[in-house]
C-alpha positions in Angstrom: 126.6 27.1 -97.0 124.8 26.7 -93.5 124.2 29.1 -91.0 127.8 28.5 -89.1 129.6 29.1 -92.4 127.8 32.5 -93.0 128.5 33.5 -89.4 132.1 32.7 -89.7 132.4 34.6 -92.9 130.6 37.7 -91.2 132.6 37.2 -87.8 136.0 36.1 -88.8 137.5 37.0 -85.4 134.8 35.6 -83.1 135.4 32.7 -81.0 132.6 31.0 -79.4 132.8 30.4 -75.7 132.3 27.0 -74.0 128.9 27.3 -72.1 129.1 26.1 -68.6 125.0 25.4 -67.5 123.7 24.0 -64.5 121.8 21.7 -66.6 122.8 18.1 -66.4 120.1 16.6 -69.0 120.1 16.8 -72.5 116.4 18.0 -72.2 117.4 21.2 -70.6 115.8 20.6 -67.2 117.5 21.6 -64.0 118.6 18.9 -62.0 118.3 19.2 -58.2 119.6 18.0 -54.8 116.3 17.5 -53.0 114.2 14.6 -54.3 110.6 15.3 -56.0 108.0 14.4 -53.8 105.6 11.7 -55.4 102.3 11.3 -53.5 98.9 9.7 -54.1 95.4 11.2 -52.9 91.8 10.9 -53.7 89.8 14.2 -54.5 86.1 13.4 -54.9 86.6 10.0 -55.0 88.8 9.9 -57.9 92.5 9.0 -57.7 95.2 11.5 -58.5 99.3 11.5 -58.2 100.6 15.0 -57.4 104.3 15.6 -57.9 105.8 18.5 -55.7 109.2 20.0 -54.5 110.7 20.9 -58.0 113.2 24.0 -57.3 113.9 25.0 -60.8 112.2 27.3 -63.2 108.4 27.0 -63.7 108.8 26.4 -67.4 110.9 23.6 -66.9 108.5 22.1 -64.5 105.7 22.7 -66.7 107.3 21.1 -69.8 108.2 18.1 -67.5 104.2 18.0 -66.6 103.4 17.9 -70.5 106.0 15.5 -71.4 104.5 13.0 -68.6 101.0 13.6 -69.5 101.8 12.5 -73.2 103.8 9.5 -72.2 101.0 8.2 -69.8 98.4 9.3 -72.0 96.3 10.6 -69.0 95.0 14.1 -68.0 96.3 16.4 -65.5 97.3 19.9 -64.5 99.9 22.5 -63.2 98.7 24.4 -60.3 100.5 26.4 -57.4 104.1 24.5 -58.3 102.6 21.1 -58.3 102.0 18.5 -61.0 98.8 16.9 -60.8 98.1 13.6 -63.0 94.7 11.9 -62.8 95.0 8.3 -61.8 97.6 6.2 -59.7 100.6 6.3 -61.6 103.1 6.5 -59.0 105.4 3.5 -60.2 105.4 4.7 -63.6 106.0 8.3 -63.0 108.9 7.6 -60.6 110.5 5.4 -63.5 110.2 7.9 -66.0 111.9 10.6 -63.3 114.5 8.2 -62.4 115.5 7.6 -66.3 115.7 11.4 -66.4 118.1 11.5 -63.6 115.7 12.9 -61.0 115.8 11.8 -57.3 112.3 11.0 -56.4 110.8 10.1 -52.9 107.5 8.3 -52.7 105.2 9.6 -49.9 101.6 7.8 -48.8 101.3 4.1 -49.3 
């Protein structure tokens, strides 16, 4: 007997409600109308890729940062509502975000 059956036995009159979330993705990330800005910079002579412009929850953006760093096997950080990835990975990052359903805009080069 699983948990759903046990709950049905405890609360036989309960009817579960259909949830209408604003999440469009199975990962639980909030999809936005404005594109995420993907730009390239050099800091102290080293290339970095910066993602900014996400309007959802900070926790979702942090989870997205962790997923990108894991998929690309690179370092990076999350500061001031920006994802900073070490290296020039604009093309790969843009493809990953497009596959997830995000609109992405390339800035700078």
